[in-house]
C-alpha positions in Angstrom: -96.3 -69.0 -14.8 -99.7 -68.5 -13.1 -102.3 -66.0 -14.3 -101.6 -63.5 -11.5 -97.9 -63.4 -12.2 -98.5 -63.1 -15.9 -100.8 -60.1 -15.3 -98.2 -58.5 -13.1 -95.6 -58.7 -15.8 -98.0 -57.0 -18.3 -99.0 -54.4 -15.8 -95.5 -53.1 -15.2 -93.7 -52.0 -18.4 -91.0 -49.7 -19.5 -92.0 -46.3 -20.6 -91.2 -47.0 -24.3 -93.6 -49.9 -24.5 -96.3 -48.2 -22.5 -96.1 -45.0 -24.5 -96.1 -46.8 -27.8 -99.5 -48.4 -27.0 -100.9 -45.3 -25.4 -100.0 -43.0 -28.3 -100.2 -45.3 -31.3 -102.2 -48.4 -30.4 -105.6 -49.1 -31.9 -107.3 -46.7 -29.4 -104.2 -44.5 -29.0 -104.0 -40.8 -28.4 -102.8 -40.0 -32.0 -105.7 -41.9 -33.5 -108.3 -39.8 -31.8 -110.6 -37.8 -34.2 -109.6 -34.3 -32.9 -105.9 -34.9 -33.8 -103.0 -33.2 -32.1 -104.4 -29.7 -32.6 -107.2 -30.6 -30.2 -104.7 -30.8 -27.3 -101.7 -28.5 -28.1 -100.6 -25.7 -30.4 -97.4 -26.1 -32.5 -95.6 -23.6 -34.7 -97.7 -24.9 -37.6 -100.9 -23.8 -35.8 -99.5 -20.5 -34.5 -99.2 -18.8 -37.9 -99.2 -19.4 -41.7 -95.8 -17.6 -41.6 -94.3 -21.0 -40.6 -95.6 -22.9 -43.6 -94.5 -20.0 -45.8 -91.0 -20.2 -44.4 -90.9 -24.0 -44.9 -92.0 -23.4 -48.5 -89.1 -20.9 -49.0 -86.7 -23.6 -47.6 -88.1 -26.1 -50.1 -87.4 -23.6 -52.9 -83.8 -23.3 -51.7 -83.5 -27.1 -51.6 -84.9 -27.2 -55.1 -82.2 -24.7 -56.3 -79.5 -26.8 -54.5 -80.7 -29.9 -56.3 -80.6 -28.0 -59.7 -84.4 -28.0 -60.0 -85.2 -31.6 -60.6 -88.2 -32.6 -62.8 -90.0 -33.8 -59.7 -89.4 -32.4 -56.2 -90.9 -34.0 -53.1 -92.0 -32.5 -49.8 -92.5 -35.0 -47.0 -94.4 -33.9 -43.9 -93.5 -36.3 -41.1 -96.1 -36.7 -38.3 -98.5 -34.6 -40.4 -101.3 -34.5 -37.9 -104.3 -33.5 -40.0 -102.1 -32.3 -42.9 -102.0 -28.6 -41.8 -98.3 -28.1 -42.7 -98.5 -30.0 -46.0 -101.5 -28.0 -47.1 -99.9 -24.7 -46.0 -96.6 -25.4 -47.8 -98.5 -26.4 -51.0 -100.5 -23.2 -50.9 -97.4 -21.0 -50.3 -95.4 -22.4 -53.3 -95.3 -20.3 -56.5 -97.2 -21.9 -59.3 -94.3 -23.2 -61.4 -92.7 -24.9 -58.3 -96.0 -26.2 -57.1 -96.5 -27.9 -60.4 -93.2 -29.9 -60.0 -93.7 -30.7 -56.3 -95.3 -33.9 -54.9 -96.5 -33.4 -51.4 -96.6 -36.5 -49.1 -98.0 -36.5 -45.6 -96.9 -39.2 -43.2 -99.2 -40.1 -40.3 -100.6 -43.2 -38.6 -104.1 -41.8 -38.3 -106.4 -42.0 -41.3 -106.5 -39.4 -44.0 -108.7 -36.4 -42.9 -111.7 -35.5 -44.9 -111.4 -32.6 -47.2 -107.6 -32.7 -47.5 -106.3 -31.4 -50.8 -106.3 -34.3 -53.2 -102.8 -33.4 -54.4 -101.4 -34.5 -51.0 -100.5 -38.2 -50.8 -101.1 -39.9 -47.4 -99.4 -42.9 -45.9 -98.1 -44.3 -42.6 -94.5 -44.4 -43.9 -92.3 -41.9 -45.8 -91.8 -42.6 -49.5 -88.5 -44.2 -50.3 -85.9 -42.8 -52.7 -87.4 -39.4 -53.3 -85.6 -36.1 -53.9 -86.5 -33.0 -51.9 -87.2 -31.9 -48.4 -88.4 -34.1 -45.5 -89.7 -32.0 -42.6 -90.5 -33.4 -39.2 -92.2 -30.8 -36.9 -92.5 -32.1 -33.4 -92.3 -35.7 -34.4 -89.3 -37.0 -32.5 -90.5 -35.9 -29.1 -93.4 -38.4 -29.6 -91.1 -41.3 -30.6 -91.4 -43.3 -27.3 -88.2 -43.9 -25.3 -87.5 -45.6 -22.0 -86.6 -43.7 -18.9 -83.7 -44.5 -16.6 -83.4 -43.4 -13.0 -80.3 -43.7 -10.8 -80.9 -45.7 -7.7 -79.4 -45.0 -4.3 -76.4 -47.2 -5.1 -75.6 -45.1 -8.2 -76.9 -47.7 -10.7 -79.1 -46.5 -13.6 -82.2 -48.6 -13.8 -85.1 -48.7 -16.2 -88.3 -47.0 -14.9 -91.4 -49.2 -15.1 -94.8 -47.8 -15.2 -98.4 -48.9 -14.9 -101.4 -47.5 -16.9 -102.3 -45.1 -14.1 -98.8 -43.6 -14.1 -97.5 -45.2 -11.0 -93.8 -46.1 -11.3 -91.1 -48.3 -9.8 -87.5 -49.1 -10.7 -86.8 -52.2 -12.8 -83.6 -53.8 -14.0 -80.3 -52.1 -14.6 -79.8 -50.5 -18.1 -77.3 -52.5 -20.1 -76.0 -53.0 -23.6 -76.5 -50.5 -26.4 -78.8 -48.4 -24.2 -76.2 -48.1 -21.5 -73.6 -47.2 -24.1 -75.9 -44.5 -25.4 -76.4 -43.0 -21.9 -72.6 -43.1 -21.3 -71.9 -41.2 -24.5 -74.9 -38.8 -24.8 -76.4 -38.4 -21.3 -73.7 -39.0 -18.7 -74.7 -39.0 -15.0 -74.2 -35.7 -13.2 -71.2 -35.9 -10.8 -73.3 -35.5 -7.7 -76.9 -36.5 -7.0 -79.2 -33.5 -6.7 -82.2 -33.4 -4.3 -85.6 -33.6 -6.0 -88.9 -34.2 -4.2 -91.1 -35.0 -7.2 -94.1 -33.4 -5.5 -95.1 -30.8 -8.1 -98.4 -31.9 -9.6 -97.4 -30.8 -13.1 -93.7 -31.7 -13.0 -92.0 -34.2 -15.3 -92.6 -37.2 -13.0 -95.0 -35.9 -10.5 -96.8 -38.4 -8.3 -94.4 -41.2 -9.1 -91.4 -41.7 -6.8 -89.6 -45.0 -7.3 -86.8 -45.7 -4.8 -84.1 -43.8 -6.6 -82.2 -40.5 -6.3 -84.5 -38.7 -8.7 -81.8 -38.3 -11.3 -83.3 -39.3 -14.7 -82.5 -39.6 -18.3 -84.5 -40.5 -21.4 -82.7 -43.1 -23.5 -82.8 -41.5 -26.9 -81.4 -44.4 -29.0 -84.9 -45.2 -30.6 -85.1 -41.6 -31.8 -81.6 -41.7 -33.3 -82.6 -44.8 -35.2 -86.0 -43.4 -36.2 -84.4 -40.2 -37.5 -81.7 -42.1 -39.4 -84.4 -44.1 -41.1 -86.5 -41.1 -42.0 -83.5 -39.1 -43.4 -82.4 -42.2 -45.2 -85.6 -42.3 -47.1 -84.3 -39.4 -49.2 -82.2 -40.1 -52.2 -81.0 -36.5 -52.2 -82.1 -33.4 -50.4 -82.5 -32.1 -46.9 -84.1 -33.7 -43.8 -85.2 -31.3 -41.0 -86.3 -32.1 -37.5 -87.8 -29.4 -35.3 -88.5 -30.1 -31.6 -88.1 -29.3 -28.0 -84.4 -30.1 -27.6 -81.3 -30.1 -25.4 -77.6 -30.9 -25.9 -75.1 -33.0 -24.1 -73.7 -30.1 -22.2 -77.1 -29.1 -20.7 -79.0 -32.3 -20.2 -81.8 -31.8 -17.6 -80.9 -33.8 -14.5 -84.4 -34.9 -13.8 -85.5 -35.7 -17.4 -88.3 -34.1 -19.3 -91.0 -36.7 -19.7 -94.4 -35.1 -19.3 -98.0 -35.2 -20.4 -100.5 -32.9 -22.0 -104.3 -33.0 -22.3 -106.6 -30.4 -23.7 -103.9 -27.7 -23.7 -102.7 -28.3 -20.2 -99.5 -29.8 -19.0 -100.1 -32.9 -16.8 -98.1 -35.6 -15.2 -97.3 -38.4 -17.7 -100.0 -41.1 -17.7 -99.9 -43.8 -20.4 -103.7 -44.2 -20.6 -104.3 -43.1 -24.2 -106.0 -39.9 -23.0 -102.8 -37.9 -22.6 -100.1 -36.9 -25.0 -96.7 -38.1 -23.8 -93.7 -36.2 -24.8 -90.0 -35.7 -23.8 -87.4 -33.3 -25.2 -85.1 -34.6 -27.9 -81.3 -35.0 -27.8 -81.0 -33.6 -31.3 -77.2 -33.6 -31.1 -77.3 -37.4 -30.7 -79.6 -37.7 -33.8 -77.3 -35.6 -36.0 -75.4 -37.2 -38.8 -72.3 -36.0 -40.8 -72.7 -32.5 -42.1 -75.7 -31.7 -39.9 -76.4 -28.2 -38.7 -78.1 -27.5 -35.3 -79.8 -24.1 -34.8 -82.5 -22.6 -32.7 -85.8 -21.9 -34.4 -85.2 -18.2 -34.0 -82.0 -18.5 -36.0 -83.5 -20.8 -38.6 -86.6 -18.7 -39.2 -84.5 -15.6 -39.3 -82.5 -17.0 -42.1 -85.8 -17.8 -43.9 -87.0 -14.2 -43.5 -89.2 -14.5 -40.5 -88.6 -11.8 -37.9 -90.7 -10.0 -35.3 -89.7 -6.5 -36.6 -92.5 -4.0 -36.4 -93.5 -2.1 -39.6 -92.4 1.5 -39.9 -94.8 3.9 -38.2 -95.0 6.0 -41.3 -96.8 3.2 -43.0 -99.8 3.8 -40.7 -100.2 7.2 -42.4 -99.6 6.2 -46.0 -101.4 2.8 -46.0 -103.3 2.1 -42.7 -104.6 -1.3 -43.9 -101.1 -2.4 -44.9 -99.8 -1.2 -41.5 -102.4 -3.3 -39.6 -101.6 -6.4 -41.7 -97.9 -5.9 -41.2 -98.4 -5.4 -37.5 -100.4 -8.6 -37.1 -97.7 -10.5 -39.1 -95.0 -9.1 -36.9 -96.8 -10.3 -33.8 -97.1 -13.8 -35.3 -93.4 -13.8 -36.2 -92.5 -12.7 -32.7 -94.4 -15.7 -31.3 -92.6 -18.1 -33.6 -89.2 -16.7 -32.7 -89.7 -15.8 -29.0 -87.1 -16.5 -26.4 -88.4 -18.8 -23.8 -91.0 -20.1 -26.2 -91.2 -21.4 -29.8 -88.0 -19.6 -30.8 -85.9 -21.8 -28.5 -86.9 -25.0 -30.3 -84.1 -26.8 -32.0 -83.7 -27.3 -35.7 -81.6 -30.2 -37.0 -80.8 -29.8 -40.7 -79.4 -32.9 -42.2 -78.1 -32.7 -45.8 -78.4 -35.9 -47.9 -76.3 -36.0 -50.9 -75.7 -32.3 -50.7 -72.4 -30.6 -49.8 -74.0 -27.8 -47.7 -77.3 -27.1 -45.9 -79.2 -24.8 -48.3 -80.7 -22.5 -45.6 -79.4 -19.0 -46.5 -81.1 -17.3 -49.4 
């Protein structure tokens, strides 16, 4: 193969390979010093109520496990350790003394992190407790398939500048996954792809526009993460959709400095796609909205009684601020619509209700 042909092969890659390098390579987006919080805001950053709710969930897992001598909290895709630190701070003293907190992140350990928090690139194996993955799976890279004009699903290839073209047909285990979890719509739907901020704006390979993200790598990643627990509960929280409501044009998009952009695998943009959480779910799993899950953990947007403003004005102001934060975490059309996948490991039931 001559040099020009070899360069062409490297230039055009599937989205999974391109995103893996762009996000997690030596100069990747998630290795940048500002961390994820420099580009987007998650539930963790929205309010300390979120970490407090996760701490309450950890306490319920502890009770379901009959209060083991050592309990572990694993924060998957920990960013700069914000959730790990928040959960540790929210735990009551006796429980905190028995809890080992472990942050999992490819980037290096941030300066000033609580020394009680362990830091590694992989989750610890064989631990007992709660593994919590907040907005991790949407950043596990996946390939994208687009239906061509003959009705064949083909892999979408991409260059570093975001330009796309159709590649080979999807076959094997990936085709089986699509057939089971993301079947083609019965009729092609028109889509121009001209919106500058849409999922695949500015691209336009010769296809119908019907797209799917091949979620098999996420199923495997989640099974591996949940499998690191000996006993306990594994929770994934993410943008999500189910088989009955898959988006016909896919969800792959980019973010940079708080703004949604077209997806470009250049290491300067976050690359994300919604998660087929129902495909990830194992036996006994529970799927809820964040609104439902946080409600079960005591987080609601209910305003404090007006009478409190008279009897204790300072407490009323604090409660009002807390209610506003809770409302953001549970809002319809926003964070409240995120999906929660709760996977028990060695437990009969999901220990969510108090």
